[in-house]
MIDRENNU-196065 format. One record per residue (C-alpha): residue in one letter; x, y, z. Coordinates in nm, 4 decimals. Layout:
<rs>
r code:A; east:X; north:Y; up:Z $
...
</rs>
This chain:
<rs>
r code:M; east:6.9693; north:11.7816; up:11.1194 $
r code:L; east:7.2990; north:11.7395; up:10.9356 $
r code:R; east:7.1189; north:11.8553; up:10.6211 $
r code:L; east:7.0890; north:12.1998; up:10.7848 $
r code:V; east:7.4620; north:12.1997; up:10.8549 $
r code:H; east:7.5361; north:12.1054; up:10.4947 $
r code:L; east:7.2971; north:12.3786; up:10.3810 $
r code:A; east:7.4900; north:12.6349; up:10.5847 $
r code:R; east:7.8181; north:12.5208; up:10.4362 $
r code:S; east:7.6879; north:12.5146; up:10.0793 $
r code:M; east:7.5575; north:12.8716; up:10.1138 $
r code:R; east:7.8882; north:12.9846; up:10.2678 $
r code:L; east:7.7206; north:13.0743; up:10.5937 $
r code:W; east:7.9670; north:12.8704; up:10.7980 $
r code:D; east:8.1885; north:13.1686; up:10.8683 $
r code:S; east:7.9166; north:13.4305; up:10.8693 $
r code:S; east:7.8832; north:13.4279; up:11.2470 $
r code:T; east:8.0223; north:13.2666; up:11.5592 $
r code:L; east:7.6672; north:13.1677; up:11.6468 $
r code:T; east:7.6151; north:12.9492; up:11.3409 $
r code:R; east:7.9541; north:12.7840; up:11.3789 $
r code:R; east:7.8938; north:12.6984; up:11.7449 $
r code:A; east:7.5429; north:12.5723; up:11.6739 $
r code:C; east:7.6610; north:12.3529; up:11.3894 $
r code:N; east:7.9466; north:12.2130; up:11.5962 $
r code:A; east:7.7040; north:12.1206; up:11.8723 $
r code:I; east:7.4603; north:11.9564; up:11.6330 $
r code:E; east:7.7378; north:11.7597; up:11.4612 $
r code:E; east:7.8528; north:11.6261; up:11.7968 $
r code:I; east:7.4985; north:11.5236; up:11.8859 $
r code:D; east:7.4624; north:11.3269; up:11.5642 $
r code:R; east:7.8012; north:11.1601; up:11.6099 $
r code:Q; east:7.7069; north:11.0482; up:11.9587 $
r code:R; east:7.3639; north:10.9379; up:11.8430 $
r code:A; east:7.5197; north:10.7284; up:11.5663 $
r code:K; east:7.7355; north:10.5564; up:11.8271 $
r code:G; east:7.4314; north:10.4828; up:12.0425 $
r code:R; east:7.5724; north:10.6905; up:12.3273 $
r code:I; east:7.3335; north:10.9822; up:12.3400 $
r code:R; east:7.1350; north:11.0115; up:12.6610 $
r code:F; east:6.8531; north:11.2374; up:12.7705 $
r code:C; east:7.0863; north:11.4337; up:12.9989 $
r code:L; east:7.3291; north:11.4913; up:12.7098 $
r code:A; east:7.0421; north:11.6129; up:12.4948 $
r code:R; east:6.9366; north:11.8650; up:12.7573 $
r code:A; east:7.2952; north:11.9781; up:12.8170 $
r code:V; east:7.3678; north:12.0447; up:12.4497 $
r code:E; east:7.0292; north:12.2070; up:12.4028 $
r code:S; east:7.1126; north:12.4418; up:12.6858 $
r code:R; east:7.4516; north:12.5167; up:12.5313 $
r code:V; east:7.3021; north:12.5992; up:12.1914 $
r code:T; east:7.0151; north:12.8044; up:12.3310 $
r code:S; east:7.2450; north:13.0098; up:12.5531 $
r code:C; east:7.4274; north:13.1395; up:12.2458 $
r code:G; east:7.1158; north:13.3189; up:12.1210 $
r code:P; east:7.0978; north:13.5012; up:11.7882 $
r code:D; east:7.2407; north:13.8500; up:11.7994 $
r code:K; east:7.1579; north:14.1616; up:11.6015 $
r code:N; east:7.4548; north:14.1202; up:11.3716 $
r code:T; east:7.3554; north:13.7718; up:11.2579 $
r code:P; east:7.2344; north:13.7743; up:10.8975 $
r code:G; east:6.8682; north:13.6885; up:10.8549 $
r code:L; east:6.9357; north:13.3536; up:10.6868 $
r code:S; east:7.1824; north:13.2536; up:10.9576 $
r code:R; east:6.9279; north:13.3450; up:11.2244 $
r code:L; east:6.6684; north:13.1358; up:11.0417 $
r code:L; east:6.9175; north:12.8475; up:11.0263 $
r code:F; east:6.9838; north:12.8734; up:11.3989 $
r code:T; east:6.6115; north:12.8741; up:11.4748 $
r code:A; east:6.5535; north:12.5689; up:11.2565 $
r code:I; east:6.8387; north:12.3820; up:11.4244 $
r code:N; east:6.7162; north:12.4741; up:11.7709 $
r code:V; east:6.3546; north:12.3766; up:11.6987 $
r code:K; east:6.4633; north:12.0485; up:11.5403 $
r code:F; east:6.6781; north:11.9667; up:11.8373 $
r code:R; east:6.4013; north:12.0537; up:12.0828 $
r code:Q; east:6.1737; north:11.8107; up:11.8990 $
r code:K; east:6.4299; north:11.5337; up:11.9410 $
r code:A; east:6.4832; north:11.6151; up:12.3068 $
r code:M; east:6.1097; north:11.6212; up:12.3741 $
r code:K; east:6.0626; north:11.2895; up:12.1951 $
r code:M; east:6.3394; north:11.1345; up:12.4025 $
r code:S; east:6.1958; north:11.2698; up:12.7267 $
r code:V; east:5.8844; north:11.0556; up:12.6854 $
r code:D; east:6.0872; north:10.7444; up:12.7721 $
r code:P; east:6.4342; north:10.8604; up:12.8794 $
r code:E; east:6.5506; north:10.5200; up:13.0026 $
r code:L; east:6.5350; north:10.3921; up:12.6431 $
r code:A; east:6.7606; north:10.6682; up:12.5134 $
r code:G; east:7.0615; north:10.5011; up:12.3568 $
r code:V; east:6.9159; north:10.1511; up:12.3920 $
r code:Q; east:6.9333; north:9.9523; up:12.0702 $
r code:V; east:6.7548; north:9.6241; up:12.0016 $
r code:E; east:6.8825; north:9.4409; up:11.6959 $
r code:E; east:6.8174; north:9.1005; up:11.5470 $
r code:V; east:7.1223; north:8.8761; up:11.5243 $
r code:T; east:7.0544; north:8.7762; up:11.1655 $
r code:A; east:7.3381; north:8.5219; up:11.1483 $
r code:A; east:7.1534; north:8.3022; up:11.3982 $
r code:G; east:6.8359; north:8.2560; up:11.1943 $
r code:A; east:6.5021; north:8.1529; up:11.3441 $
r code:V; east:6.4207; north:7.8603; up:11.5739 $
r code:Q; east:6.1010; north:7.7109; up:11.7075 $
r code:L; east:6.1597; north:7.7567; up:12.0809 $
r code:G; east:6.4825; north:7.9376; up:12.1645 $
r code:E; east:6.5883; north:7.8921; up:12.5274 $
r code:G; east:6.8804; north:7.8680; up:12.7672 $
r code:P; east:7.1254; north:8.1293; up:12.6297 $
r code:H; east:7.4704; north:8.0996; up:12.7833 $
r code:W; east:7.7760; north:8.3133; up:12.7114 $
r code:I; east:8.1211; north:8.1507; up:12.7267 $
r code:D; east:8.3626; north:8.4337; up:12.7892 $
r code:S; east:8.6778; north:8.2409; up:12.6942 $
r code:E; east:8.5316; north:8.1732; up:12.3489 $
r code:Q; east:8.3436; north:8.5023; up:12.3163 $
r code:A; east:8.0592; north:8.2839; up:12.1938 $
r code:L; east:7.6926; north:8.2371; up:12.2741 $
r code:Y; east:7.5275; north:7.8975; up:12.3136 $
r code:W; east:7.1527; north:7.8390; up:12.3248 $
r code:V; east:6.9029; north:7.5642; up:12.2466 $
r code:D; east:6.6030; north:7.5102; up:12.0242 $
r code:L; east:6.4224; north:7.3236; up:12.2974 $
r code:L; east:6.1512; north:7.1295; up:12.1180 $
r code:A; east:6.3659; north:7.0517; up:11.8133 $
r code:G; east:6.6470; north:6.9321; up:12.0404 $
r code:V; east:6.9137; north:7.1418; up:11.8653 $
r code:L; east:7.2159; north:7.3078; up:12.0266 $
r code:H; east:7.3330; north:7.6346; up:11.8668 $
r code:R; east:7.6592; north:7.8282; up:11.8847 $
r code:L; east:7.7259; north:8.1820; up:11.7613 $
r code:H; east:8.0522; north:8.3754; up:11.7498 $
r code:P; east:7.9207; north:8.7314; up:11.7165 $
r code:A; east:8.2516; north:8.8886; up:11.6105 $
r code:S; east:8.2818; north:8.6683; up:11.3023 $
r code:G; east:7.9108; north:8.6010; up:11.2567 $
r code:K; east:7.9800; north:8.2281; up:11.2423 $
r code:H; east:7.6817; north:8.0148; up:11.3459 $
r code:T; east:7.6857; north:7.6367; up:11.3879 $
r code:S; east:7.4447; north:7.3835; up:11.5363 $
r code:T; east:7.4188; north:7.0174; up:11.6286 $
r code:T; east:7.1493; north:6.7698; up:11.7303 $
r code:P; east:7.2259; north:6.5281; up:12.0153 $
r code:P; east:7.1255; north:6.1671; up:11.9499 $
r code:G; east:6.8034; north:6.0334; up:12.0911 $
r code:K; east:6.5506; north:6.2815; up:11.9478 $
r code:K; east:6.4717; north:6.4310; up:12.2867 $
r code:S; east:6.3925; north:6.7857; up:12.3942 $
r code:L; east:6.6966; north:6.9919; up:12.4939 $
r code:G; east:6.6131; north:7.2031; up:12.7964 $
r code:F; east:6.9427; north:7.3689; up:12.8888 $
r code:V; east:7.3167; north:7.3764; up:12.8209 $
r code:V; east:7.5891; north:7.4423; up:13.0818 $
r code:P; east:7.9545; north:7.4487; up:12.9637 $
r code:V; east:8.2260; north:7.2541; up:13.1462 $
r code:F; east:8.5137; north:7.4755; up:13.2548 $
r code:R; east:8.8703; north:7.3514; up:13.1923 $
r code:Q; east:8.7316; north:7.0708; up:12.9833 $
r code:P; east:8.6857; north:7.2212; up:12.6365 $
r code:H; east:8.3941; north:7.1125; up:12.4198 $
r code:H; east:8.2034; north:6.9513; up:12.7097 $
r code:F; east:7.8581; north:7.0519; up:12.8304 $
r code:V; east:7.5973; north:6.9376; up:13.0791 $
r code:V; east:7.2564; north:6.9344; up:12.9108 $
r code:G; east:6.8976; north:6.8484; up:12.9930 $
r code:L; east:6.7810; north:6.5803; up:12.7488 $
r code:G; east:6.4182; north:6.4908; up:12.8065 $
r code:L; east:6.4300; north:6.3842; up:13.1726 $
r code:D; east:6.8040; north:6.3071; up:13.1729 $
r code:V; east:7.0942; north:6.5234; up:13.2815 $
r code:A; east:7.3766; north:6.4224; up:13.0487 $
r code:L; east:7.7392; north:6.5039; up:12.9705 $
r code:L; east:7.7755; north:6.6048; up:12.6058 $
r code:R; east:8.0856; north:6.6581; up:12.3923 $
r code:W; east:8.0802; north:6.9004; up:12.0981 $
r code:D; east:8.3647; north:7.0898; up:11.9339 $
r code:G; east:8.1312; north:7.3432; up:11.7763 $
r code:E; east:8.1762; north:7.1988; up:11.4290 $
r code:T; east:8.1214; north:6.8242; up:11.3960 $
r code:Q; east:7.8450; north:6.6025; up:11.5310 $
r code:C; east:7.8119; north:6.5916; up:11.9089 $
r code:A; east:7.8119; north:6.2807; up:12.1293 $
r code:I; east:7.6584; north:6.1952; up:12.4655 $
r code:E; east:7.9325; north:6.0632; up:12.6941 $
r code:R; east:7.7060; north:5.9530; up:12.9770 $
r code:V; east:7.3926; north:6.0238; up:13.1776 $
r code:L; east:7.4585; north:6.1885; up:13.5147 $
r code:G; east:7.1096; north:6.1633; up:13.6586 $
r code:S; east:6.7467; north:6.1160; up:13.5629 $
r code:V; east:6.3974; north:6.2028; up:13.6814 $
r code:H; east:6.1690; north:5.9018; up:13.6837 $
r code:A; east:5.8234; north:5.9716; up:13.5437 $
r code:T; east:5.5794; north:5.8340; up:13.2912 $
r code:P; east:5.7529; north:5.8509; up:12.9513 $
r code:G; east:5.6428; north:6.1573; up:12.7582 $
r code:S; east:5.4659; north:6.3212; up:13.0511 $
r code:L; east:5.7433; north:6.5534; up:13.1728 $
r code:R; east:6.0660; north:6.7105; up:13.0478 $
r code:F; east:6.3416; north:6.9295; up:13.1818 $
r code:N; east:6.3026; north:7.2986; up:13.1109 $
r code:D; east:6.5390; north:7.5698; up:13.2329 $
r code:G; east:6.8571; north:7.4804; up:13.4212 $
r code:K; east:7.1570; north:7.6652; up:13.5664 $
r code:A; east:7.4146; north:7.6337; up:13.8419 $
r code:D; east:7.4456; north:7.8129; up:14.1730 $
r code:P; east:7.7727; north:7.9679; up:14.3010 $
r code:Q; east:7.8293; north:7.6734; up:14.5376 $
r code:G; east:7.8468; north:7.4157; up:14.2610 $
r code:R; east:7.5008; north:7.2631; up:14.2295 $
r code:L; east:7.3198; north:7.2284; up:13.9021 $
r code:W; east:6.9543; north:7.3239; up:13.9402 $
r code:A; east:6.6932; north:7.2295; up:13.6827 $
r code:G; east:6.3163; north:7.2039; up:13.6809 $
r code:T; east:6.0556; north:7.0002; up:13.4983 $
r code:M; east:5.7213; north:7.0721; up:13.3391 $
r code:S; east:5.4402; north:6.8890; up:13.1616 $
r code:T; east:5.4953; north:6.8087; up:12.7941 $
r code:A; east:5.1227; north:6.8456; up:12.7219 $
r code:I; east:5.1687; north:7.2152; up:12.6489 $
r code:D; east:5.4214; north:7.1224; up:12.3775 $
r code:K; east:5.1464; north:6.9250; up:12.2049 $
r code:G; east:4.9004; north:7.2127; up:12.2159 $
r code:V; east:4.6790; north:7.0738; up:12.4918 $
r code:D; east:4.6193; north:7.1950; up:12.8460 $
r code:P; east:4.8875; north:7.0490; up:13.0759 $
r code:Q; east:4.8215; north:6.8772; up:13.4033 $
r code:P; east:4.8507; north:7.1533; up:13.6621 $
r code:E; east:5.1574; north:7.1656; up:13.8857 $
r code:I; east:5.3081; north:6.8247; up:13.8111 $
r code:G; east:5.6604; north:6.9648; up:13.7674 $
r code:S; east:5.9351; north:6.9958; up:14.0280 $
r code:L; east:6.2666; north:7.1707; up:14.0917 $
r code:Y; east:6.5757; north:6.9534; up:14.1341 $
r code:S; east:6.9458; north:6.9802; up:14.2048 $
r code:L; east:7.2144; north:6.7430; up:14.0821 $
r code:E; east:7.3952; north:6.5649; up:14.3652 $
r code:E; east:7.6438; north:6.2785; up:14.3833 $
r code:S; east:7.3576; north:6.0360; up:14.4339 $
r code:G; east:7.1659; north:6.1726; up:14.1361 $
r code:V; east:6.8876; north:6.4287; up:14.1174 $
r code:K; east:6.7329; north:6.5589; up:14.4394 $
r code:K; east:6.3857; north:6.7128; up:14.4540 $
r code:H; east:6.3524; north:7.0449; up:14.6389 $
r code:V; east:6.0240; north:7.2013; up:14.5259 $
r code:D; east:5.7020; north:7.0204; up:14.4339 $
r code:Y; east:5.3805; north:7.1325; up:14.2643 $
r code:V; east:5.5507; north:7.3364; up:13.9933 $
r code:G; east:5.3628; north:7.4323; up:13.6779 $
r code:I; east:5.6381; north:7.5504; up:13.4402 $
r code:S; east:5.9829; north:7.5586; up:13.6007 $
r code:N; east:6.1835; north:7.8443; up:13.4540 $
r code:G; east:6.4236; north:8.1272; up:13.5412 $
r code:L; east:6.6995; north:8.0925; up:13.8004 $
r code:A; east:6.9444; north:8.3457; up:13.9445 $
r code:W; east:7.1504; north:8.3867; up:14.2604 $
r code:R; east:7.2864; north:8.6657; up:14.4759 $
r code:D; east:7.4653; north:8.5968; up:14.8040 $
r code:A; east:7.2565; north:8.3353; up:14.9888 $
r code:I; east:6.9367; north:8.4070; up:14.7948 $
r code:M; east:6.8071; north:8.2046; up:14.5027 $
r code:Y; east:6.5531; north:8.3653; up:14.2694 $
r code:Y; east:6.3155; north:8.1321; up:14.0921 $
r code:I; east:6.0313; north:8.1532; up:13.8416 $
r code:D; east:5.7378; north:7.9184; up:13.8087 $
r code:S; east:5.5810; north:8.0721; up:13.4988 $
r code:S; east:5.2357; north:7.9418; up:13.5792 $
r code:A; east:5.2384; north:8.1422; up:13.9039 $
r code:G; east:5.3126; north:8.4647; up:13.7161 $
r code:R; east:5.5725; north:8.5917; up:13.9611 $
r code:V; east:5.9384; north:8.5902; up:14.0668 $
r code:D; east:6.0031; north:8.4192; up:14.4000 $
r code:A; east:6.3033; north:8.4153; up:14.6310 $
r code:F; east:6.4382; north:8.1412; up:14.8565 $
r code:D; east:6.6974; north:8.1512; up:15.1295 $
r code:L; east:6.9705; north:7.9098; up:15.0204 $
r code:E; east:7.1901; north:7.7297; up:15.2729 $
r code:P; east:7.5223; north:7.7164; up:15.0838 $
r code:A; east:7.6670; north:7.3916; up:15.2159 $
r code:S; east:7.3581; north:7.1716; up:15.2051 $
r code:G; east:7.1575; north:7.3398; up:14.9333 $
r code:Q; east:6.8540; north:7.3518; up:15.1609 $
r code:L; east:6.5868; north:7.5992; up:15.0522 $
r code:S; east:6.3630; north:7.7908; up:15.2911 $
r code:G; east:6.1652; north:8.1100; up:15.3315 $
r code:R; east:5.9966; north:8.1196; up:14.9936 $
r code:R; east:5.8416; north:8.4592; up:14.9183 $
r code:C; east:5.7273; north:8.6624; up:14.6204 $
r code:V; east:5.9544; north:8.9506; up:14.5188 $
r code:F; east:5.7700; north:9.0610; up:14.2056 $
r code:D; east:5.4241; north:8.9847; up:14.0672 $
r code:L; east:5.3802; north:9.0695; up:13.6991 $
r code:Q; east:5.0023; north:9.1066; up:13.7016 $
r code:K; east:4.9995; north:9.3317; up:14.0080 $
r code:N; east:5.2530; north:9.5570; up:13.8389 $
r code:G; east:5.0654; north:9.5747; up:13.5098 $
r code:V; east:5.3187; north:9.3699; up:13.3104 $
r code:P; east:5.1640; north:9.1632; up:13.0283 $
r code:G; east:5.2640; north:8.8037; up:12.9626 $
r code:V; east:5.4208; north:8.5550; up:13.2018 $
r code:P; east:5.7758; north:8.5466; up:13.3426 $
r code:D; east:6.0107; north:8.3040; up:13.1669 $
r code:G; east:6.3918; north:8.2964; up:13.1824 $
r code:M; east:6.5950; north:8.5548; up:13.3712 $
r code:T; east:6.9427; north:8.6724; up:13.4623 $
r code:I; east:7.0952; north:8.9061; up:13.7201 $
r code:D; east:7.3218; north:9.2067; up:13.6744 $
r code:S; east:7.6213; north:9.3338; up:13.8702 $
r code:V; east:7.4112; north:9.5383; up:14.1142 $
r code:G; east:7.1568; north:9.2656; up:14.1848 $
r code:N; east:6.8707; north:9.3671; up:13.9561 $
r code:L; east:6.6833; north:9.0903; up:13.7747 $
r code:W; east:6.6224; north:9.0964; up:13.3987 $
r code:V; east:6.3161; north:8.8882; up:13.3193 $
r code:A; east:6.1912; north:8.7668; up:12.9813 $
r code:C; east:5.8140; north:8.8079; up:12.9418 $
r code:F; east:5.6594; north:8.5323; up:12.7312 $
r code:D; east:5.3615; north:8.6689; up:12.5370 $
r code:G; east:5.4603; north:9.0116; up:12.6686 $
r code:A; east:5.7009; north:9.1248; up:12.3908 $
r code:Q; east:5.9459; north:9.2685; up:12.6384 $
r code:V; east:6.2219; north:9.2206; up:12.8922 $
r code:I; east:6.1733; north:9.3867; up:13.2284 $
r code:C; east:6.4290; north:9.4938; up:13.4866 $
r code:V; east:6.3234; north:9.4417; up:13.8471 $
r code:D; east:6.4716; north:9.5423; up:14.1811 $
r code:P; east:6.3951; north:9.2307; up:14.3896 $
r code:E; east:6.4716; north:9.3997; up:14.7208 $
r code:R; east:6.2049; north:9.6653; up:14.6730 $
r code:G; east:5.9773; north:9.4683; up:14.4409 $
r code:A; east:5.9995; north:9.7591; up:14.1978 $
r code:L; east:5.9735; north:9.7609; up:13.8196 $
r code:L; east:6.2694; north:9.9644; up:13.6953 $
r code:R; east:6.2630; north:9.9355; up:13.3165 $
r code:R; east:6.0801; north:9.7825; up:13.0210 $
r code:I; east:6.2722; north:9.6911; up:12.7060 $
r code:P; east:6.0402; north:9.6227; up:12.4082 $
r code:I; east:6.1367; north:9.3229; up:12.1927 $
r code:P; east:6.0032; north:9.2767; up:11.8345 $
r code:A; east:5.8920; north:8.9194; up:11.9088 $
r code:K; east:5.5946; north:8.8525; up:12.1353 $
r code:Q; east:5.7172; north:8.5258; up:12.2881 $
r code:V; east:6.0323; north:8.6319; up:12.4737 $
r code:T; east:6.1835; north:8.3282; up:12.6436 $
r code:S; east:6.5178; north:8.4004; up:12.8103 $
r code:V; east:6.8101; north:8.6403; up:12.8510 $
r code:C; east:7.1810; north:8.6378; up:12.9334 $
r code:W; east:7.4671; north:8.8866; up:12.9438 $
r code:G; east:7.7440; north:8.8632; up:12.6864 $
r code:G; east:8.0022; north:9.0617; up:12.4922 $
r code:R; east:8.3555; north:9.1549; up:12.5919 $
r code:L; east:8.2319; north:9.3749; up:12.8760 $
r code:L; east:7.9269; north:9.1611; up:12.9542 $
r code:D; east:7.7159; north:9.4669; up:12.8762 $
r code:E; east:7.5176; north:9.3179; up:12.5885 $
r code:L; east:7.1910; north:9.1420; up:12.6681 $
r code:F; east:7.1147; north:8.8462; up:12.4408 $
r code:V; east:6.7454; north:8.7607; up:12.4154 $
r code:T; east:6.5946; north:8.4359; up:12.2852 $
r code:T; east:6.2390; north:8.4115; up:12.1531 $
r code:A; east:5.9916; north:8.1485; up:12.0346 $
r code:A; east:5.7660; north:8.0876; up:11.7362 $
r code:V; east:5.5019; north:7.8512; up:11.8736 $
r code:K; east:5.1233; north:7.8417; up:11.8605 $
r code:A; east:4.9846; north:8.1725; up:11.7351 $
r code:E; east:5.3317; north:8.3112; up:11.6644 $
r code:T; east:5.4334; north:8.0305; up:11.4285 $
r code:G; east:5.5608; north:8.1693; up:11.0998 $
r code:K; east:5.5762; north:8.5327; up:11.2083 $
r code:V; east:5.8836; north:8.7198; up:11.0883 $
r code:A; east:6.0138; north:8.8399; up:11.4247 $
r code:A; east:5.9330; north:8.5194; up:11.6136 $
r code:G; east:6.1985; north:8.2663; up:11.7105 $
r code:R; east:6.4802; north:8.5100; up:11.6451 $
r code:L; east:6.7824; north:8.5936; up:11.8565 $
r code:Y; east:6.8146; north:8.9580; up:11.9628 $
r code:R; east:7.0938; north:9.1647; up:12.1132 $
r code:V; east:7.0252; north:9.4689; up:12.3316 $
r code:T; east:7.2983; north:9.7290; up:12.3822 $
r code:G; east:7.3220; north:10.0660; up:12.5539 $
r code:L; east:7.1492; north:9.9475; up:12.8721 $
r code:G; east:7.4084; north:10.0906; up:13.1081 $
r code:A; east:7.4175; north:9.7580; up:13.2960 $
r code:N; east:7.6301; north:9.4457; up:13.2824 $
r code:G; east:7.6614; north:9.0936; up:13.4128 $
r code:L; east:7.9258; north:8.9445; up:13.6390 $
r code:L; east:8.2426; north:8.7721; up:13.5272 $
r code:N; east:8.3535; north:8.5265; up:13.7900 $
r code:D; east:8.7071; north:8.5193; up:13.9205 $
r code:Q; east:8.7808; north:8.1832; up:13.7653 $
r code:E; east:9.1167; north:8.1422; up:13.9390 $
r code:R; east:8.9588; north:8.1089; up:14.2811 $
r code:A; east:8.8853; north:7.7417; up:14.2271 $
r code:R; east:8.9217; north:7.5006; up:14.5187 $
r code:K; east:9.0570; north:7.1500; up:14.5389 $
r code:H; east:8.7376; north:6.9685; up:14.4443 $
r code:E; east:8.7274; north:6.8302; up:14.0934 $
r code:I; east:8.4039; north:6.9846; up:13.9764 $
r code:H; east:8.1948; north:7.2784; up:14.0715 $
r code:L; east:7.9420; north:7.4918; up:13.8918 $
r code:T; east:7.9607; north:7.8648; up:13.8446 $
r code:G; east:7.9806; north:8.0981; up:13.5515 $
r code:A; east:8.0753; north:8.4056; up:13.3573 $
r code:N; east:7.7276; north:8.5416; up:13.4206 $
r code:D; east:7.4761; north:8.2599; up:13.4044 $
r code:D; east:7.6984; north:7.9907; up:13.5514 $
r code:V; east:7.9512; north:7.7572; up:13.3945 $
r code:L; east:8.0269; north:7.4032; up:13.4993 $
r code:K; east:8.3885; north:7.4118; up:13.6131 $
r code:V; east:8.6282; north:7.1215; up:13.6340 $
r code:G; east:8.9037; north:7.2084; up:13.8804 $
r code:Q; east:9.2445; north:7.0435; up:13.9131 $
r code:R; east:9.3927; north:6.8831; up:14.2214 $
r code:S; east:9.6739; north:7.0911; up:14.3728 $
r code:S; east:9.9362; north:7.0435; up:14.6413 $
r code:S; east:9.8333; north:7.0718; up:15.0062 $
r code:S; east:9.9927; north:7.4158; up:15.0424 $
r code:E; east:9.8111; north:7.5384; up:14.7320 $
r code:E; east:9.4892; north:7.3903; up:14.8633 $
r code:E; east:9.5217; north:7.5701; up:15.1953 $
r code:E; east:9.6023; north:7.8990; up:15.0253 $
r code:R; east:9.3063; north:7.8693; up:14.7884 $
r code:D; east:9.0727; north:7.7577; up:15.0672 $
r code:E; east:9.1723; north:8.0562; up:15.2795 $
r code:C; east:9.1342; north:8.2935; up:14.9871 $
r code:A; east:8.7958; north:8.1510; up:14.8903 $
r code:E; east:8.6521; north:8.1659; up:15.2403 $
r code:R; east:8.7876; north:8.5178; up:15.2959 $
r code:N; east:8.6215; north:8.6395; up:14.9787 $
r code:Y; east:8.3139; north:8.4180; up:14.9789 $
r code:G; east:8.0056; north:8.6289; up:14.9259 $
r code:K; east:8.2084; north:8.9160; up:14.7795 $
r code:F; east:8.3061; north:8.7646; up:14.4474 $
r code:P; east:8.0937; north:8.5281; up:14.2401 $
r code:G; east:8.3063; north:8.2193; up:14.1898 $
r code:C; east:8.4665; north:8.2163; up:14.5364 $
r code:L; east:8.3351; north:7.8711; up:14.6100 $
r code:L; east:8.2805; north:7.6450; up:14.9057 $
r code:P; east:8.3551; north:7.2728; up:14.8567 $
r code:S; east:8.1120; north:7.0884; up:14.6336 $
r code:K; east:8.2134; north:6.7242; up:14.6689 $
r code:F; east:7.8679; north:6.6229; up:14.5538 $
r code:M; east:7.9842; north:6.7058; up:14.2010 $
r code:S; east:8.3127; north:6.5115; up:14.2067 $
r code:F; east:8.1520; north:6.1974; up:14.0677 $
r code:L; east:8.1303; north:6.3597; up:13.7266 $
r code:I; east:8.4930; north:6.2905; up:13.6455 $
r code:L; east:8.5317; north:5.9658; up:13.8381 $
r code:V; east:8.5158; north:5.6868; up:13.5815 $
</rs>
């Protein structure tokens, strides 16, 4: 399109008519906006209307009129092409090349204070860190040669993380550069060695770490025992089982007193009513079934945006879907170059960039796009950044910038405690991070 503008200038047609000048100005603006990834279908229609309304007049030289017609036709073609899938207008999916490829990328987690993304190569047991602004990528392998299911940063305790190692929940220290170290095990699931492992794990707004297990048989390329996994929370006494008969425990997200949960083998997103103080789950129901809605693949990891919509990774489906859980409606499909899409999280300075992890296992092993990290921009959605100053007197609670961060609070004076308690209870349910007491986590810093 700009070639037509340059043609007009080179043939000194720029000043030949007001029509040509206005048309060229409009087209230049369209291309500038398109280059910035900001163009939308409505903008396309608006500018098209503006250009068309000018109309060639009798005094326009023949070549200028031909130029205008060419510009208008070209623009109509672009507008028509965009109208086929208007929700993808302006959406850009790019590979984060600095991260390289992994075998089974999982558990992405954005740390806002560092402006850095953490994720795991689950089967290889490797923890990765990426600082997108500088492109710096580092990684480390915890000792023990175990699978690494999830990573949850510890707030106010730099370089500390809670991770799922095999069937252990452990406290790990890593400065992002040197070799990491396991400080201690916080809880374990007792099972036949090699039969189960932790998979996805996150923390709810009240302070509990939730993590689920699955059979390791699928990692070895054989059919797993059906529904031998479970969903657990981490309490002061150790891990507590909440849900039995789970096939592949996966995505977790929260909104108000609702917990969303994915058992990939069931092919759907479920919701539970969550009792904040006790962590009791009840009222399990399906909010979205992939097969019934014609979505290929199975649901894997997920996150939630600022208006309560769920963004779900579709393993073997080559896409991320956006779902309204209240209406059970499929809102959007975002194609991803890799087929095995594993998980998602919000990141970036405005939490408006969606980071997507993928896998390169089984049939996808060795494929160029598989196992890569992707970043999606231009979605017009964003995650939630918790009000981190609304911490209460308890030593440790779990919450996050968007997908939950393990926070270590500090003891304060009684007056400060009362003020924070009052503030937290007044705002509880309005702001993510306005927390109720979570004494069940205080054991983490008691040595």
